[in-house]
matplotlib code that plots the C-alpha trace (Angstrom):
import matplotlib.pyplot as plt

x = [-9.6, -11.8, -9.5, -7.3, -3.6, -2.3, -0.3, 2.8, 3.5, 3.6, 4.6, 4.8, 7.0, 5.5, 3.9, 3.4, 5.9, 4.9, 3.8, 1.5, 0.1, -0.6, -2.6, -4.5, -5.5, -7.3, -9.6, -12.1, -15.0, -13.6, -12.5, -8.7, -7.1, -4.2, -3.2, -3.0, -5.2, -8.1, -7.6, -7.7, -9.5, -10.0, -12.4, -11.2, -13.8, -11.7, -8.4, -5.4, -2.8, 0.8, 2.9, 4.2, 3.1, 3.8, 6.4, 7.2, 8.6, 6.5, 4.2, 0.7, -2.4, -5.8, -9.5, -11.2, -14.6, -14.6, -17.7, -18.7, -20.3, -23.8, -22.9, -22.4, -19.8, -17.2, -14.9, -15.2, -12.3, -14.4, -16.3, -13.0, -9.8, -7.6, -5.6, -1.8, 0.7, 4.0, 3.4, 4.8, 4.9, 3.0, 0.6, -1.0, -4.6, -4.7, -2.2, -4.4, -3.8, -0.2, -1.3, -4.1, -2.3, 0.7, -1.5, -2.9, -1.9, -2.3, -6.0, -7.3, -10.5, -11.0, -13.1, -11.2, -12.7, -10.4, -10.8, -10.2, -6.7, -5.6, -8.0, -8.9, -8.5, -10.1, -10.1, -12.2, -12.4, -14.5, -18.2, -17.4, -16.0, -16.9, -14.3, -13.3, -15.1, -14.5, -14.2, -15.0, -12.9, -13.3, -9.9, -8.9, -5.1, -4.9, -1.1, 2.2, 5.8, 9.2, 10.4, 8.2, 7.8, 8.5, 8.4, 5.9, 4.3, 4.2, 5.7, 8.4, 11.2, 12.4, 12.3, 13.4, 14.2, 14.9, 18.0, 18.0, 15.0, 14.9, 16.6, 14.0, 11.6, 8.2, 5.0, 1.5, 1.8, 4.5, 2.7, 5.0, 8.1, 7.9, 9.6, 11.9, 10.1, 10.9, 13.3, 14.2, 17.9, 19.2, 22.4, 22.9, 25.5, 25.0, 26.8, 25.4, 26.6, 26.4, 25.5, 26.9, 30.6, 30.3, 31.5, 30.7, 29.0, 28.7, 29.8, 28.8, 29.7, 27.5, 26.7, 24.4, 22.1, 18.5, 16.1, 15.4, 18.3, 21.5, 22.3, 24.8, 22.1, 19.8, 16.1, 15.9, 18.2, 15.8, 12.8, 14.3, 15.2, 11.6, 10.5, 13.1, 13.1, 16.0, 18.6, 17.2, 19.5, 18.0, 19.1, 17.3, 17.3, 16.6, 15.7, 18.6, 16.4, 14.8, 18.2, 19.2, 16.0, 17.0, 20.5, 18.8, 16.9, 20.2, 22.0, 24.3, 27.3, 26.9, 27.3, 30.7, 32.2, 31.1, 27.5, 27.8, 29.2, 26.3, 23.9, 25.8, 25.9, 22.1, 21.5, 23.4, 22.1, 19.7, 21.1, 19.0, 21.2, 20.2, 21.6, 21.9, 21.7, 22.9, 21.8, 21.6, 19.6, 21.5, 19.4, 17.1, 15.5, 12.1, 11.6, 9.1, 5.6, 3.4, 0.9, 3.5, 3.9, 1.8, -0.5, 1.8, 4.8, 3.3, 3.7, 7.3, 8.0, 6.4, 8.4, 11.6, 10.9, 9.8, 13.2, 15.0, 13.0, 14.2, 17.8, 17.4, 15.7, 18.5, 21.0, 18.9, 18.0, 14.4, 13.1, 14.4, 12.9, 9.5, 9.5, 10.5, 7.6, 5.3, 6.4, 6.0, 2.4, 1.7, 2.3, -0.3, -3.1, -5.0, -7.2, -8.3, -7.7, -6.7, -8.0, -9.2, -5.9, -3.9, -6.0, -5.3, -1.5, -1.7, -3.5, -0.8, 2.0, 0.3, -0.1, 3.6, 4.7, 2.5, 3.6, 7.2, 6.6, 5.0, 8.1, 10.2, 7.7, 7.9, 11.7, 11.3, 8.8, 6.2, 3.3, 0.5, 1.7, 1.8, -1.9, -2.7, -0.6, -1.9, -5.5, -4.7, -3.5, -6.5, -8.8, -7.2, -6.8, -8.8, -7.0, -3.5, -2.1, 1.2, -0.7, -3.0, 0.0, 1.7, -1.4, -1.5, 2.2, 1.5, -1.5, 0.5, 3.3, 0.6, -0.8, -4.1, -4.0, -7.7, -7.4, -4.3, -6.2, -9.0, -6.5, -4.9, -8.2, -8.7, -5.4, -6.3, -9.6, -7.6, -4.6, -5.2, -1.5, 0.1, 3.2, 3.5, 0.0, 0.4, 3.7, 2.1, -0.9, 1.5, 3.3, 0.1, -1.2, 2.1, 1.6, -1.9, -0.7, 1.9, -0.8, -2.9, -0.1]
y = [-15.7, -12.7, -10.9, -8.0, -8.1, -5.3, -2.6, -3.5, -6.8, -6.4, -8.9, -9.1, -11.0, -13.8, -11.6, -14.3, -16.6, -20.3, -19.9, -17.0, -18.9, -22.0, -19.9, -18.4, -21.9, -22.4, -19.4, -21.3, -19.1, -16.1, -13.0, -12.6, -9.4, -9.9, -6.2, -3.5, -1.2, -3.7, -4.0, -7.8, -10.0, -13.8, -16.4, -20.0, -22.5, -25.6, -26.0, -27.0, -29.8, -29.7, -26.8, -25.3, -22.1, -20.9, -18.2, -15.9, -18.0, -21.1, -22.5, -22.5, -24.4, -23.0, -22.8, -19.5, -17.9, -14.1, -12.0, -8.4, -7.3, -7.9, -11.5, -11.2, -13.8, -12.4, -15.4, -19.1, -21.5, -24.4, -24.2, -24.8, -26.2, -25.2, -22.0, -22.1, -19.3, -18.3, -16.5, -13.0, -12.9, -10.7, -13.6, -12.9, -11.9, -9.1, -7.9, -9.2, -12.8, -12.5, -11.8, -14.3, -17.4, -16.8, -17.2, -20.7, -24.3, -27.0, -28.0, -25.0, -23.2, -19.7, -16.6, -13.3, -9.8, -7.7, -3.9, -2.1, -1.1, -4.7, -5.7, -3.6, -0.2, 2.9, 1.4, -1.7, -4.7, -3.7, -4.4, -7.1, -5.2, -1.5, 1.0, 1.2, -2.1, -4.5, -8.1, -11.4, -14.4, -18.0, -19.6, -23.2, -23.8, -27.2, -27.5, -25.7, -26.5, -24.7, -26.1, -23.8, -24.0, -20.5, -21.5, -19.6, -22.8, -24.4, -27.5, -28.1, -26.9, -24.2, -25.1, -22.7, -23.3, -20.5, -21.1, -17.8, -15.6, -11.9, -9.8, -7.2, -6.6, -5.2, -4.3, -3.8, 0.0, 0.3, -1.7, -4.7, -5.5, -5.2, -7.5, -6.5, -6.2, -5.2, -2.1, -2.4, -1.7, -4.7, -5.7, -9.5, -12.2, -15.6, -18.7, -20.6, -24.2, -27.2, -30.0, -32.6, -31.5, -28.8, -26.2, -22.6, -21.1, -17.6, -16.0, -12.5, -11.0, -8.0, -7.3, -4.3, -4.1, -3.2, -6.0, -6.2, -3.9, -5.8, -7.9, -10.1, -11.3, -14.2, -13.8, -16.8, -15.0, -12.0, -14.3, -15.7, -12.3, -11.1, -13.8, -12.7, -10.4, -8.2, -10.3, -13.6, -16.4, -19.2, -22.3, -22.9, -26.0, -25.3, -27.9, -28.3, -27.7, -24.6, -23.2, -23.8, -22.0, -19.0, -18.9, -19.0, -15.9, -14.0, -13.4, -16.4, -14.2, -12.3, -15.5, -16.6, -19.7, -22.1, -21.1, -21.7, -25.1, -25.9, -25.0, -27.2, -30.1, -29.8, -30.3, -33.6, -35.1, -34.0, -33.9, -34.9, -32.9, -29.7, -26.2, -24.9, -21.2, -20.1, -16.6, -13.8, -10.6, -7.9, -4.9, -3.4, -0.1, 0.0, 2.1, 4.9, 3.5, 4.6, 6.0, 8.4, 10.3, 13.3, 12.8, 15.0, 12.8, 9.5, 9.9, 11.0, 7.9, 5.6, 7.1, 6.6, 2.9, 2.6, 4.0, 1.6, -1.2, -0.1, -0.3, -3.8, -4.8, -3.5, -5.4, -8.5, -8.8, -9.5, -10.8, -7.7, -5.5, -7.2, -6.4, -2.8, -2.3, -3.9, -1.5, 1.4, 0.3, 0.4, 4.1, 4.6, 2.8, 5.9, 8.4, 10.7, 14.5, 14.2, 16.0, 14.0, 14.8, 13.5, 10.4, 9.7, 10.2, 7.7, 5.2, 5.6, 5.0, 1.9, 0.5, 1.2, -0.6, -3.5, -3.8, -3.6, -6.4, -8.5, -8.3, -9.5, -12.4, -13.5, -13.6, -15.7, -17.9, -17.3, -17.9, -18.0, -14.8, -13.2, -13.9, -12.4, -9.3, -8.6, -9.0, -6.0, -4.0, -4.8, -3.7, -0.3, -0.3, -2.9, -2.1, -2.6, -4.5, -5.4, -7.2, -9.0, -10.4, -11.3, -13.2, -15.1, -16.2, -17.3, -19.3, -20.9, -21.9, -23.4, -25.4, -23.5, -22.7, -21.7, -19.2, -17.8, -17.3, -15.5, -12.9, -12.5, -11.9, -9.1, -7.6, -7.7, -6.0, -3.1, -3.3, -5.6, -5.4, -6.0, -8.1, -9.7, -11.0, -12.3, -14.1, -15.6, -16.9, -18.5, -20.2, -21.5, -22.8, -24.7, -26.2, -27.2, -29.0, -30.9, -32.0, -33.3, -35.5]
z = [-1.0, -0.2, 2.3, 1.4, 2.3, 4.4, 2.7, 4.7, 6.4, 10.2, 12.8, 16.6, 18.9, 21.0, 23.7, 26.3, 27.9, 28.3, 32.0, 31.1, 28.1, 30.2, 32.6, 29.7, 28.6, 31.9, 31.0, 28.9, 27.7, 29.5, 27.6, 27.4, 26.2, 23.9, 23.5, 26.1, 24.0, 23.9, 20.2, 20.2, 22.7, 22.8, 24.0, 24.0, 22.9, 22.6, 24.4, 22.3, 22.9, 24.1, 25.4, 22.2, 20.5, 17.0, 16.3, 13.3, 10.5, 11.3, 8.7, 10.1, 9.0, 10.1, 9.5, 10.1, 9.7, 9.5, 10.4, 10.9, 14.1, 12.7, 12.0, 8.2, 7.1, 4.7, 4.6, 5.6, 4.8, 6.1, 2.8, 1.0, 2.3, 5.2, 4.8, 5.2, 5.4, 7.1, 10.4, 10.2, 6.4, 3.9, 3.4, 6.8, 6.0, 8.6, 11.3, 14.1, 13.0, 14.1, 17.7, 17.6, 16.3, 18.5, 21.5, 20.4, 20.8, 18.2, 17.9, 19.8, 18.5, 19.8, 18.8, 18.4, 18.4, 16.4, 16.1, 12.8, 13.8, 13.6, 10.8, 7.7, 9.2, 7.7, 4.2, 4.8, 2.4, -0.6, -0.1, 2.4, 5.4, 5.8, 6.9, 10.6, 11.2, 14.1, 12.9, 14.6, 13.7, 14.8, 14.3, 14.5, 14.7, 12.9, 13.0, 12.6, 11.9, 12.0, 8.7, 6.6, 2.9, 1.5, -2.2, -4.3, -5.5, -2.0, -3.5, -0.8, -3.1, -0.6, 3.1, 5.7, 9.3, 11.8, 13.8, 15.7, 16.2, 15.7, 18.4, 18.1, 21.0, 20.0, 21.8, 20.6, 20.4, 17.8, 14.9, 15.3, 13.3, 9.6, 7.1, 4.2, 0.8, -2.7, -2.9, 0.8, 1.6, 3.5, 5.2, 5.2, 5.4, 3.7, 2.4, -0.6, -0.4, -2.7, -0.4, -2.8, -2.5, 0.2, -2.3, -1.3, -4.4, -3.0, 0.3, 1.4, 4.8, 5.9, 2.3, 1.6, -1.4, -2.4, -3.1, -6.8, -7.8, -7.4, -10.5, -8.5, -6.1, -7.1, -6.8, -4.5, -1.9, -2.1, -1.6, 1.5, 2.9, 2.4, 5.0, 7.6, 10.6, 11.7, 13.6, 12.4, 11.2, 9.1, 7.2, 3.9, 1.7, -2.0, -4.6, -7.1, -10.1, -8.4, -7.9, -11.5, -12.6, -10.5, -12.2, -15.6, -14.9, -15.1, -18.4, -18.8, -19.7, -16.4, -14.2, -12.7, -14.2, -11.4, -11.9, -15.7, -14.9, -12.7, -15.5, -18.0, -15.5, -15.0, -18.7, -18.6, -15.4, -12.6, -9.2, -6.2, -3.8, -2.1, -2.3, 1.3, 2.2, 5.6, 6.1, 8.7, 8.2, 10.2, 9.3, 6.7, 5.8, 4.1, 1.0, 1.3, 0.8, -2.1, 0.3, 1.8, -1.5, -2.5, -5.5, -7.7, -6.8, -7.8, -11.5, -11.1, -8.9, -11.5, -14.3, -12.3, -12.0, -15.6, -16.7, -14.3, -15.8, -19.3, -18.1, -16.8, -20.1, -22.2, -20.1, -20.5, -16.8, -17.9, -14.6, -12.8, -15.4, -15.0, -11.3, -11.9, -14.4, -11.9, -9.2, -11.6, -12.3, -8.6, -8.6, -11.4, -9.6, -8.7, -10.4, -7.7, -7.9, -11.6, -14.7, -17.7, -19.4, -16.4, -16.3, -20.0, -19.3, -16.4, -18.7, -21.3, -18.8, -17.5, -21.0, -21.7, -18.6, -19.1, -22.8, -21.8, -19.2, -21.9, -24.0, -21.1, -20.4, -24.0, -23.8, -20.6, -22.3, -19.6, -21.9, -19.3, -17.7, -21.2, -21.5, -18.2, -18.8, -22.3, -21.0, -18.6, -21.6, -23.7, -20.8, -21.2, -25.0, -26.8, -30.1, -28.8, -31.7, -30.0, -27.2, -29.5, -31.5, -28.2, -27.1, -30.5, -30.0, -26.5, -27.5, -30.4, -28.0, -25.6, -28.6, -28.7, -32.4, -32.8, -30.0, -31.6, -34.9, -33.2, -31.8, -35.2, -36.8, -34.4, -35.4, -39.1, -38.5, -37.1, -39.6, -42.6, -43.6, -40.3, -41.0, -37.6, -37.7, -41.3, -40.5, -37.4, -39.4, -41.9, -39.0, -37.5, -40.9, -41.2, -37.8, -38.7, -41.9, -39.9, -37.4, -40.3, -41.4]

ax = plt.figure().add_subplot(projection="3d")
ax.plot(x, y, z, "-o")
ax.set_aspect("equal")
plt.show()
């Protein structure tokens, strides 16, 4: 997709009641204001069906065409496939979509004029949308449903249903309600239940923790919380295998006995039952955003997270370490106001974090991600031997032996006696001999 995600996810409450919305639907081809500051206006081209409107947490399916005021098209989903996302989540292309789509019925096609405040702001979207630009969107709401798929792969393995909507009341002048994200401090209650025998696997009542920093909390629970609003209660069904994968991302020795038993059981037989999570997000507090720090503080903040990543790595919480290194790198994504010496320091820190991430990815056997990560390192340092060797191992594990040999040849050109490369070449030659037989 060509759009840029907003720096922080923002949402709004449904700003119209059904009576007001039904009256709006009678205003075909008339301009309708969706915000009191004239930031978003709407013209209905084709009326929708039914009486329901989507809310935050609903999975929505849309087509849209985005244009600048002069008519230049910068995105057109009709040339591809429909676009799906969870309303009110960080996946929303721009803040204005939250207002726009909540005013629509299924099947409706409308044109929205969205000012920069609700679009790409003073930053713009690369060469596609200039800073402070008003955008025109034609949106078709194809469908929506309350049982939304919040899995990363969108494979139906994690289905969320909102039981109680947020208690927050927002208006269009307070930037809407934000969602928790990585490093947010949250207060939540939840039960994790095995649907097969109704066993409660974990129970927390008004438990306070920071997302990404509590070794006792599964990453699936954090993923769910990152889709929730303050005061929301939801019921989430998780595929059994998906839940086991989440358990395995923790050091096995750190898990309570009943979780270890579940892992052992999964190795013998695959359950078709679901894991149920009943969860309420009572409150949360966002961590200070990168853009709120002074330039001289950014390196310090990155170093802090790099060290935290090292602590998780030494304790074998590799997935948590990966996320900390990723966060550290975010603080190094700048070069303005720096001397050449400072720029070189930033580059060294990015390489170190990416390299540490790669080690964790190798341990987790995430071979494709190893290839992506090492490519980023090599763009900064084309002679980074450790990354070249890691790429070779990943290619070998993926069965791409010729690609692996090419990487190892690059290593030997830099260091003809590199032991890791020589050992890897011997391993690959053995595999090739086995294939010949």
